[in-house]
C-alpha positions as CSV (number, residue, x, y, z in Angstrom):
1,M,-16.8,-2.5,54.4
2,G,-14.2,-4.1,56.7
3,R,-12.1,-7.1,55.5
4,K,-13.7,-10.5,56.3
5,I,-10.3,-12.0,57.3
6,P,-7.4,-10.2,58.9
7,A,-4.9,-10.3,56.1
8,F,-1.7,-10.8,58.1
9,V,-3.0,-14.0,59.7
10,V,-2.0,-15.7,56.5
11,F,1.6,-14.9,57.6
12,L,1.4,-18.2,59.5
13,L,0.5,-20.4,56.6
14,L,2.0,-23.7,57.7
15,S,3.1,-26.7,55.8
16,I,3.8,-29.9,57.7
17,V,5.2,-32.5,55.3
18,Q,6.8,-35.8,55.6
19,V,10.6,-35.5,55.4
20,W,12.4,-37.5,52.8
21,G,15.7,-35.7,52.8
22,Q,17.5,-32.5,53.5
23,Q,17.1,-29.7,50.9
24,E,20.4,-29.3,49.1
25,N,21.8,-26.3,47.2
26,F,23.2,-26.9,43.7
27,T,25.5,-24.8,41.5
28,V,23.6,-23.7,38.4
29,Q,24.4,-25.7,35.2
30,E,21.2,-25.8,33.2
31,P,19.2,-24.7,31.2
32,R,20.8,-23.1,28.2
33,I,20.3,-19.4,27.4
34,T,20.0,-17.4,24.2
35,L,20.2,-13.7,24.8
36,H,21.5,-10.7,22.9
37,L,21.4,-7.3,24.7
38,Q,23.3,-4.1,24.2
39,N,23.9,-1.3,26.7
40,Q,21.7,-2.8,29.4
41,P,22.1,-2.8,33.2
42,V,23.0,-6.1,34.9
43,A,19.6,-6.1,36.5
44,V,17.9,-6.1,33.1
45,V,20.1,-9.0,32.0
46,L,19.2,-11.0,35.1
47,D,15.5,-10.3,34.5
48,S,15.8,-11.6,30.9
49,I,17.5,-14.7,32.2
50,A,14.7,-15.2,34.7
51,A,12.1,-14.9,32.0
52,Q,13.8,-17.7,30.0
53,T,14.4,-20.0,32.9
54,G,11.4,-19.5,35.2
55,L,13.8,-19.0,38.1
56,F,13.9,-15.8,40.2
57,F,17.1,-14.1,41.4
58,S,17.8,-13.1,45.0
59,Y,20.8,-10.7,45.4
60,D,22.1,-7.5,46.9
61,P,21.7,-5.0,44.0
62,V,24.4,-2.7,45.4
63,A,26.9,-5.4,46.0
64,I,26.7,-6.9,42.4
65,H,26.5,-3.5,40.8
66,A,23.1,-4.1,39.3
67,N,23.0,-0.8,37.5
68,Q,26.3,-1.4,35.6
69,I,25.8,-1.2,31.8
70,I,27.0,-4.3,29.9
71,N,26.7,-6.0,26.5
72,V,25.8,-9.8,26.3
73,S,25.5,-12.2,23.4
74,F,24.7,-15.9,24.1
75,S,23.3,-18.6,21.9
76,G,22.4,-21.9,23.6
77,T,24.9,-21.2,26.4
78,Q,24.8,-23.0,29.7
79,L,23.4,-20.9,32.5
80,Q,26.6,-21.5,34.5
81,S,28.7,-19.9,31.8
82,V,26.2,-17.0,31.3
83,L,26.4,-16.1,35.0
84,Q,30.1,-16.4,35.1
85,S,30.3,-13.9,32.3
86,V,27.7,-11.5,33.7
87,L,28.7,-11.5,37.4
88,N,31.8,-10.4,39.2
89,P,34.1,-13.4,39.9
90,D,33.8,-12.6,43.7
91,F,30.2,-13.9,43.6
92,E,28.8,-17.5,43.6
93,W,25.3,-18.7,43.2
94,Y,23.0,-21.6,44.2
95,I,19.6,-22.9,43.2
96,V,17.2,-23.0,46.1
97,K,13.8,-24.4,44.8
98,D,12.8,-21.8,42.1
99,Q,15.3,-19.1,43.1
100,I,18.9,-18.4,42.2
101,V,20.6,-16.9,45.2
102,I,23.7,-14.8,44.5
103,S,26.1,-14.2,47.3
104,P,29.8,-13.2,47.9
105,R,32.2,-16.1,47.8
106,E,33.4,-17.0,51.3
107,N,36.6,-15.5,52.5
108,L,37.0,-13.3,49.5
109,G,38.4,-9.8,49.9
110,I,38.9,-10.1,53.7
111,N,42.5,-8.8,53.4
112,T,41.9,-6.1,50.8
113,V,42.5,-2.5,51.7
114,E,39.0,-1.6,50.8
115,A,37.5,-4.1,53.2
116,E,39.7,-3.0,56.0
117,Q,38.8,0.6,55.4
118,K,35.1,-0.2,55.4
119,Q,35.4,-2.2,58.6
120,D,37.4,0.6,60.3
121,S,34.7,3.1,59.5
122,I,32.3,1.2,61.8
123,V,32.2,1.5,65.6
124,S,30.4,-1.4,67.4
125,L,28.8,-0.5,70.7
126,N,28.0,-3.5,73.0
127,G,26.1,-3.3,76.2
128,R,23.2,-4.4,78.4
129,I,20.1,-2.3,79.4
130,V,19.0,-2.8,83.0
131,D,16.1,-1.7,85.2
132,L,17.5,0.7,87.8
133,G,14.9,-0.4,90.3
134,N,15.4,-4.2,90.3
135,N,18.5,-4.8,88.2
136,E,16.6,-7.0,85.8
137,P,17.4,-6.8,82.0
138,V,15.1,-4.6,79.9
139,A,14.0,-6.4,76.8
140,Y,13.2,-4.7,73.5
141,A,14.4,-1.3,74.6
142,S,15.2,1.2,71.8
143,V,18.8,2.2,71.1
144,S,19.3,5.1,68.6
145,L,21.3,8.2,67.7
146,L,19.6,11.3,68.8
147,G,17.9,13.1,65.9
148,K,18.9,10.4,63.4
149,P,16.7,7.5,62.0
150,V,19.3,4.9,62.9
151,G,18.9,2.3,65.6
152,T,18.5,-1.1,67.1
153,I,16.8,-2.8,70.1
154,S,17.9,-4.9,73.0
155,N,17.2,-8.6,73.0
156,I,15.2,-10.6,75.6
157,D,18.3,-10.6,77.9
158,G,18.7,-6.8,77.6
159,D,21.8,-7.1,75.5
160,F,22.4,-5.0,72.3
161,V,25.0,-4.3,69.7
162,F,24.7,-1.0,67.9
163,K,26.9,-0.3,64.9
164,I,27.6,3.4,64.0
165,R,29.9,5.2,61.6
166,Q,33.0,6.9,62.7
167,E,31.5,10.3,61.9
168,N,28.8,9.7,64.5
169,R,31.3,9.3,67.4
170,N,30.4,12.9,68.5
171,D,26.7,12.2,68.5
172,T,24.5,11.3,71.5
173,L,22.9,7.9,72.2
174,L,19.2,7.7,73.1
175,F,17.9,4.8,75.2
176,S,14.1,4.5,75.6
177,C,11.5,1.9,76.5
178,L,7.8,1.7,77.4
179,G,7.5,2.6,81.1
180,Y,11.0,4.1,81.5
181,Q,12.5,7.5,81.5
182,K,14.6,8.4,78.4
183,Y,18.4,8.2,78.9
184,F,20.9,10.2,76.9
185,L,24.6,9.4,76.7
186,P,27.3,10.8,74.5
187,V,28.8,8.1,72.3
188,R,32.3,8.9,73.5
189,D,31.2,8.4,77.1
190,F,29.7,5.1,76.3
191,E,32.9,3.9,74.7
192,L,34.8,4.9,77.8
193,E,32.4,3.3,80.3
194,K,31.3,0.2,78.5
195,N,29.0,-0.5,81.5
196,N,25.3,-1.4,81.9
197,I,22.8,1.2,80.8
198,F,20.3,1.8,83.7
199,L,16.8,3.0,82.8
200,R,14.7,4.5,85.5
201,P,11.1,3.2,85.8
202,V,8.5,6.0,85.6
203,S,4.8,6.0,86.1
204,I,2.0,8.5,86.3
205,R,-1.5,8.2,87.8
206,I,-4.6,9.3,85.9
207,K,-5.5,11.8,88.6
208,E,-2.1,13.5,88.3
209,I,-2.8,14.6,84.7
210,K,-6.5,15.4,85.4
211,V,-8.1,13.0,83.0
212,K,-11.8,13.9,83.2
213,A,-14.3,11.3,81.9
214,V,-12.2,10.4,78.9
215,D,-14.2,8.1,76.5
216,A,-11.9,5.4,75.2
217,R,-13.7,4.9,72.0
218,S,-13.5,8.6,71.2
219,V,-9.7,8.4,71.7
220,V,-9.6,5.5,69.2
221,E,-11.7,7.5,66.7
222,D,-9.2,10.4,67.1
223,V,-6.4,8.0,66.3
224,I,-8.0,7.0,63.1
225,E,-8.8,10.6,62.1
226,N,-5.2,11.7,62.6
227,I,-3.4,8.8,60.8
228,K,-2.7,10.9,57.8
229,I,-1.2,13.6,60.0
230,N,0.8,11.5,62.4
231,Y,2.3,9.0,59.9
232,Q,4.3,9.2,56.7
233,E,2.5,10.5,53.6
234,E,5.2,9.6,51.0
235,P,7.0,6.3,50.2
236,Y,10.0,5.5,52.4
237,L,12.9,3.1,51.7
238,M,13.6,1.2,55.0
239,T,16.6,-0.9,55.9
240,S,15.5,-3.7,58.3
241,F,16.6,-6.8,60.1
242,Y,14.4,-9.9,60.1
243,R,14.8,-13.0,62.2
244,E,12.6,-16.1,62.0
245,T,13.0,-18.9,64.6
246,L,11.3,-22.2,65.1
247,Q,11.4,-24.3,68.3
248,Q,10.1,-27.8,69.0
249,N,9.3,-28.3,72.7
250,G,11.6,-25.4,73.6
251,K,14.6,-26.5,71.5
252,Y,15.7,-24.5,68.4
253,I,15.4,-26.4,65.2
254,N,15.8,-23.5,62.8
255,V,17.1,-19.9,62.8
256,S,17.0,-17.8,59.7
257,E,18.0,-14.1,59.5
258,A,18.1,-11.4,56.8
259,V,18.8,-7.8,56.1
260,M,15.9,-6.6,54.0
261,E,14.8,-3.4,52.2
262,I,11.2,-2.4,52.6
263,L,9.5,0.0,50.2
264,K,7.1,1.4,52.8
265,A,3.9,2.8,51.1
266,S,2.1,5.9,52.2
267,Y,-0.2,5.6,55.3
268,G,-2.6,7.7,53.3
269,S,-3.8,4.6,51.4
270,E,-4.5,1.5,53.4
271,F,-4.7,-0.6,50.1
272,S,-1.3,0.3,48.8
273,E,1.0,-2.6,49.9
274,D,4.5,-2.5,51.2
275,R,7.1,-4.4,49.1
276,T,10.0,-6.4,50.6
277,R,13.3,-7.7,49.2
278,V,16.1,-9.6,50.8
279,V,19.5,-8.0,50.6
280,K,21.5,-10.8,52.4
281,G,20.7,-13.6,54.7
282,R,21.9,-16.6,56.7
283,K,20.5,-19.5,58.5
284,S,21.6,-22.1,61.0
285,K,22.1,-25.8,60.1
286,H,18.8,-27.6,60.3
287,E,18.5,-29.8,63.4
288,Q,15.8,-32.4,62.8
289,L,14.6,-33.6,66.3
290,F,12.5,-36.4,64.9
291,R,11.9,-37.7,61.4
292,W,8.1,-37.5,61.0
293,V,7.3,-33.9,60.3
294,D,8.9,-30.7,59.2
295,F,7.5,-27.2,59.5
296,K,7.6,-24.7,56.7
297,I,6.4,-21.1,57.3
298,Q,5.3,-19.4,54.1
299,G,5.7,-15.7,53.4
300,G,7.3,-14.5,56.6
301,P,9.1,-11.4,55.3
302,Y,6.1,-10.6,53.0
303,Y,3.5,-10.8,55.8
304,I,5.5,-9.3,58.7
305,T,4.9,-5.8,57.4
306,M,1.2,-6.5,57.3
307,I,1.2,-6.6,61.1
308,D,1.4,-2.8,60.9
309,A,-2.1,-2.3,62.3
310,V,-2.1,1.4,61.5
311,K,-1.3,0.9,57.9
312,R,-3.7,-2.0,57.5
313,R,-6.5,-0.3,59.5
314,E,-7.2,-3.6,61.2
315,S,-10.6,-4.3,62.7
316,F,-9.9,-2.6,66.0
317,L,-8.8,0.6,64.1
318,N,-11.5,0.4,61.4
319,E,-14.3,3.0,61.7
320,E,-16.8,0.5,60.4
321,Q,-15.9,-2.2,62.9
322,L,-15.4,-0.2,66.1
323,H,-18.8,-1.3,67.3
324,Q,-17.5,-4.9,67.4
325,Y,-15.1,-4.0,70.2
326,K,-15.3,-2.7,73.8
327,Y,-12.6,-0.1,74.6
328,E,-11.6,1.0,78.1
329,I,-8.8,3.3,79.4
330,E,-6.8,1.2,81.8
331,D,-4.0,3.5,82.7
332,V,-1.9,6.5,81.7
333,I,1.9,6.0,81.6
334,F,5.0,7.9,80.5
335,Y,6.2,6.6,77.1
336,R,9.2,8.5,75.7
337,E,8.5,11.0,78.5
338,R,5.1,11.7,77.1
339,P,1.8,10.9,78.8
340,T,0.3,7.9,77.0
341,Y,-3.1,6.3,77.3
342,V,-3.3,2.5,77.7
343,I,-6.5,1.4,76.2
344,G,-7.6,-2.2,76.5
345,F,-9.9,-3.7,73.9
346,K,-11.9,-6.9,73.6
347,S,-14.0,-8.3,70.8
348,T,-17.7,-8.4,71.7
349,E,-18.9,-10.5,68.7
350,K,-17.9,-13.9,67.5
351,R,-17.1,-12.9,64.0
352,M,-14.3,-13.8,61.5
353,D,-13.3,-10.2,61.1
354,S,-13.0,-9.2,64.8
355,N,-11.0,-11.9,66.5
356,F,-8.6,-9.8,68.7
357,D,-8.1,-8.7,72.3
358,G,-5.3,-6.4,73.2
359,K,-3.9,-3.0,74.3
360,L,-3.5,0.3,72.4
361,Y,-0.8,2.8,73.6
362,V,-1.9,6.3,72.4
363,D,0.1,9.5,72.7
364,R,-2.1,11.8,74.6
365,E,-1.0,15.0,72.9
366,T,-1.0,13.9,69.2
367,N,-3.5,11.0,69.3
368,A,-0.9,8.8,67.6
369,L,-0.8,5.1,68.2
370,V,2.7,4.4,69.4
371,Q,2.4,0.7,70.3
372,V,-0.2,-2.0,70.0
373,N,-0.2,-5.5,71.5
374,F,-2.9,-7.8,70.3
375,A,-3.7,-11.5,70.1
376,L,-6.3,-13.9,68.7
377,N,-9.0,-14.7,71.2
378,N,-10.6,-18.2,71.5
379,T,-12.9,-17.5,68.6
380,G,-10.0,-16.3,66.5
381,L,-7.9,-19.4,67.4
382,R,-10.8,-21.7,66.3
383,N,-11.1,-19.8,63.0
384,A,-7.3,-19.7,62.5
385,R,-7.0,-23.4,62.3
386,L,-8.6,-23.3,58.9
387,L,-6.5,-20.3,57.7
388,M,-3.1,-21.3,59.0
389,I,-2.7,-25.0,58.2
390,K,-2.0,-25.5,54.5
391,K,-1.0,-29.1,54.5
392,K,-0.4,-31.9,57.0
393,P,0.3,-35.6,56.9
394,R,-2.6,-37.9,57.3
395,G,-3.4,-38.8,60.9
396,F,-1.9,-35.6,62.4
397,H,-3.9,-33.1,64.4
398,V,-2.6,-29.6,64.4
399,R,-4.1,-26.5,66.1
400,P,-2.8,-23.1,67.0
401,V,-2.9,-22.5,70.8
402,E,-1.4,-19.0,70.9
403,V,-1.1,-16.2,68.3
404,S,0.0,-12.8,69.4
405,Y,1.6,-9.7,67.9
406,Q,3.3,-6.5,68.9
407,V,4.0,-3.4,66.8
408,V,6.0,-0.3,67.9
409,Y,6.4,3.1,66.3
410,Q,9.1,5.7,66.8
411,P,8.8,9.5,66.5
412,D,11.0,11.5,64.1
413,K,10.5,15.1,63.0
414,G,6.8,15.2,63.9
415,K,5.9,11.9,62.3
416,W,5.7,8.3,63.7
417,F,7.5,5.5,61.8
418,L,7.4,1.7,62.1
419,Q,10.2,0.6,64.4
420,T,9.5,-3.1,65.3
421,A,7.0,-5.8,64.5
422,Q,6.8,-9.2,66.3
423,A,4.7,-12.3,65.8
424,H,4.6,-15.2,68.3
425,V,2.7,-18.4,67.4
426,V,2.4,-21.7,69.2
427,F,1.1,-24.8,67.5
428,K,0.2,-28.2,69.1
429,V,0.9,-31.2,66.9
430,R,-0.4,-34.6,67.8
431,S,-0.5,-38.0,66.2
432,R,-1.8,-41.0,68.2
433,D,-0.5,-43.6,65.7
434,D,3.0,-42.1,65.7
435,K,3.0,-41.3,69.5
436,I,3.8,-37.6,68.8
437,N,2.6,-34.9,71.1
438,A,4.7,-31.7,70.5
439,Y,4.6,-28.0,70.6
440,Y,6.1,-25.9,67.9
441,T,6.8,-22.2,68.5
442,S,7.4,-19.7,65.7
443,N,8.8,-16.3,66.5
444,S,9.3,-13.6,63.9
445,D,11.0,-10.2,64.6
446,L,11.3,-7.2,62.3
447,L,13.5,-4.3,63.3
448,I,13.8,-1.1,61.2
449,T,17.4,0.1,61.4
450,D,17.3,3.0,59.0
451,Y,14.9,4.8,56.7
452,R,14.8,7.7,54.2
453,P,12.3,9.2,51.7
454,S,12.5,7.4,48.4
455,E,11.5,8.1,44.8
456,I,11.5,4.4,44.0
457,K,8.0,3.5,43.0
458,R,8.4,-0.3,43.1
459,F,10.9,-3.2,43.3
460,R,11.2,-5.5,40.3
461,N,9.0,-8.6,40.6
462,S,12.0,-10.9,40.5
463,E,13.5,-9.2,43.6
464,I,10.5,-9.0,46.0
465,F,9.5,-11.6,48.5
466,H,6.2,-13.2,47.7
467,A,3.4,-14.6,49.8
468,D,4.1,-18.2,48.9
469,D,7.9,-18.0,49.3
470,I,9.5,-20.0,52.1
471,F,12.0,-17.8,53.9
472,T,14.2,-20.7,55.2
473,E,14.6,-22.0,51.6
474,T,15.8,-18.7,50.2
475,I,18.6,-18.4,52.7
476,V,21.8,-20.3,52.0
477,T,24.2,-20.7,54.9
478,Y,25.3,-19.6,58.4
479,D,28.3,-17.4,59.0
480,E,29.2,-15.8,62.4
481,S,30.8,-12.8,60.8
482,F,28.2,-12.4,58.1
483,W,26.5,-9.1,59.1
484,G,29.5,-6.8,58.9
485,Q,28.3,-3.2,59.2
486,Y,24.5,-4.0,59.4
487,N,22.6,-3.5,62.6
488,I,20.8,-6.5,63.9
489,I,19.0,-7.8,67.0
490,K,21.7,-9.4,69.1
491,P,20.9,-13.1,69.6
492,S,19.8,-13.9,73.2
493,D,22.0,-16.2,75.3
494,D,20.0,-19.4,74.6
495,L,19.8,-18.6,70.9
496,S,23.5,-18.0,70.7
497,K,24.1,-21.3,72.4
498,A,21.8,-23.1,69.9
499,L,23.6,-21.5,67.0
500,R,27.1,-22.5,68.3
501,S,25.8,-26.0,69.0
502,Q,24.4,-26.4,65.5
503,K,27.7,-25.1,64.0
504,K,29.7,-27.7,65.8
505,K,27.4,-30.4,64.6
């Protein structure tokens, strides 16, 4: 049987609460810890502290040397003293609600030889991807190293920054996007030119590839049948970048970002969940536009991976629910220089479990789904009001007016891997008594920047991001030079201006 409610819709759980004051971060001082452990990793010690305090730790396990073996003995010792003893002095910590966030102290180690060597090992490539036909920027184009699972994407302005290691300077860059011809460029040539990257639009008509009476639903059935062949069968550890923004009437009021690790479960089992943990993050200073309401999005990093429609076998890719949709081949295009079906689908029944309209992009040769764009239809939006709104002040009317998603997969050695996932949601908030009539827009972007097979079976519970966690409350501060060697989605021009404006404030 299909699921009654699309699981990832809960990604937009929303809490609108009256604002009494800004959330503050405090250095840990209480409670007191009694702990006696011999020859145990730092991670085990932190887990034991979490068990006593009821607080969860958020940290980069590599940076704090979580596998280092230590001995500890404390009796009624303040938590601050315990952490000072357990952690390297280059780290500080804050309490954010029920989490202890461990992060490097600001400005530490900048002038050390090790830091300089690490920075020198990274080559930063900056550019803009442009349509050769009309000179318009190409948004969300893929930028990667040929034959390597490392990459990024351009932002809405076509701009990108791609960080590679020195040993990759002899490699070749690959630029690709839906509806464009692939473009190859040696890294060394890019560094010499530092010009715009022009992509050539390409299209193909159905008659030119001799499509004969292709049944759209049969193609979708082939997609489902070949999932285990076309997608990963073993767990993968993925490095990713996640950005969550919130706008009120078109003005940014919050920007939060993080590098995350995702333990991606096998596509062979739709019920084995992915696990996500935050490695490091930052956020802009909160700019409250008016004092009545504040938005809090629950579980963003947790639920963003559930937008993976292939992994979740959502209703339009579920054998038992295909009859609830109408499928039609609308076009055939070149995607990564391969003929690709564009299949439109619409829900034919007003049900809780089939609320979507959208498009499937299916590789003609392998029957792999390479991209999917889908959105809640009117029935889905009416149902979503009950699912998405967790709490609101009395007298406020809140309803979602737009909920849409996009998921893109990339090929590598005969398999397709998750590359990007995006969620776009618009809420209308109205209060007659308070004379409020505003639109809130939430955008969430996930980019997979690297991946590799992994023998890790699971992350520790204290590390993973949970469904009821609030992302903006687990991230501590904003720092322009924060990301270092990590690949991210370059902020668009208006987002960069908003960040600079908030920093000045």
